[in-house]
N, C-alpha and C positions, 0 to 999 in steps of 0.2 A: 504493499499499498504506499501511496505517496501524497503528501501534500505539499501542494503551492499555495504560494500568497498570489492567489490572481482571480479571475472569473466575478462569481461573488462574493468574494473575502471584500472586496473595492466598495461592492456597493454596500454590505455590511458597514462597514470602517465608516464610508463615508456618510452614512445617515446616522450612526453613533457622533461621528464627529459633529455632525451640523447641529445635531441635539444637544450638545457639549456645547456649542459654543450660544446656540440660543440660551441655557440655562445662565452660561456667564455672563454674556449682556443681561438677563435680567434678572439675578438674583443678585450679582456681585458689582453689576453696571459699567462691566468692563469697554471702553471705547472700540469703536470699527475699526479704527486700527491696530490696535492693541490684539484686538481677535483674529485682526487677517495675518499679522506676524503669527499667533498661536496657532492659527490652523496653517497656516503653510509650515511652521516646526514641528506637528504633529505627522503631516504629509512625509516630512523629511523622513523622518523616525522608521516611519512604516516601509518608505523606499528602503532605507538601511537595515530593517529586518527583512526585508525580501532579497535582498543581495547579498544579504553575509548568515543570515540563518536559513531560509529557504532554499530547492524543494528540502522536505522533511521525509526520507523514507525508511518504512519498517521494516526491519527484515523477518526471517522465519526465523524463530526463536531458538530451534535448533542449531541454526548456524549463526548466530552471533558470537564473535569474537570480541572483546571488549580487549582484549590485549592485543590485537592491531591497532585497534585504536590507541589508545596508549601509545604503544610504538612510534605512531605516525604525528606525535605532539614534536615540532621543534621547537625546543630551548636555548638552542645556537644562538644569537644576533645573527641575521646575514648570511645566515649560511645558505646556499642553493640561491645566492643573490639572481632576482629577477628586476631588472629596474622597470619594467612596467608594471608588475606589480607596487611596488613602493611608491611610483606615483599615483595608481590607482587609489593606495589608501591614504596617499596624505590629501588625496580629492575629493576624498570620498566622507574627511569629516569636517573639512572645512566649512560647508554650512553646518555645523554644528557650534563651532566657536564663531561665527559670524551671528548667527541668530539665538543664541543664550543669552547673550543680554536684552535684545528687547524682545523676551521673554518672561525674561527673570531679572530685576535687577541685582547687579552685579555691582559691589561697594567696593571688594577687593578685590584684587587681581588670584590670591589664591582661591579662590572660590572656580575661577576658572581652571586655573592648576589644578584643583582634585579632580574638577571633571574630566580633563585630558588627561587624569590615569583613568577613573572608573571606568570612561564609556567605552575603550579601548579590551578593556578587563572585563567587564560585562560581557561585551561582542564573542571575543574569544572565548570567556569558559561557558557561556551559554551552546555554542559552538562544541565545546567537550564534552557537555553534561548531554547535551542532541543526542552526541554520537555515540557514548556511553549506555544512554537510553535505548538507543536503537541499535546500535551494535555494528551501524554503519557509519562513515565520517565523510559528510558531504564534503564538507570544505576543511581545509587543512588547519589546525590550528596552531598558529606559528609567533614569537614571541619579536619578530620582524616587524609584525600585520601590527600590533601592538603599540611597539616604537614609531613606526610610521602613522600611524591615528593619531599618538598622544601630540605629535607635529602639526599634523593638520589640524585638528582641536586651535593649538597654540597661532600658526599660521591665521588661522580663520579668525581668530577673536584680536590679530595685531590689524589683519584689513578694516572689521570693525573699528577699532582704535583708530585708525588713519583716518577711513571713512567720517566717523562720527566729529574726529578735529577739523579737517576742511570744513565740513558742515557748518562745524560752531563759528569759524573762522567768515566762512562765508554770510552768517545768518547774526552776524555781532551788531550792536547797536547803530554801529556805524554803516552797515552794508547792507539794511531789511531791503534800501529800494532793488540793490544788485540782486537780491534775493528773489524777490519779486517778478524782476525783468526774466531772470533766469528762471523762473517757470512760466510766463507767460511765451516767454521763446520757444519752448519746450509743447507746449500746448498749440500755439502756433504753427510749431513743424509739422506738427501730428494731424493739423487741420487741413494745410497744406497738403499734404502726402496722400489726401485722401480720394 
């Protein structure tokens, strides 16, 4: 038996997300902008789960070999280095570092540092637990992935910090007119292209 995160699961996830956003709007009075970023963050996390944890294949109990699963775990950093995997693992977690401060107030950089450690550990540990439970390792558990995901979160957060500092500079008291001109320019360009 094989479970994949697609088809009807998308519809169920979309319905649950809309219900959650409506409850957050009514009960907690969150703004539309916050709810947009929150919804985007949840969709991103679902995509991470889809590409890192699924499909889940259940083996025949008599043929489950948990020792084989444990032997396939790589605990040596950058062993069997594949540049493509390194780049993809960094890119995978960039959005997390960028979106996290948009859905959760980050007063200290240590919060992002903690999440940059926790997220990859959660992903790899879940992959290992699924492999041990099913006896089939669909994804290779690798410490290099943890390191690359860690870097990705930090790079994403750095991009967020650079982006917000540029915006703060652009929207300072002296530059309010420039920001409005900038937004109007974007709006006008969009209207002209239609």
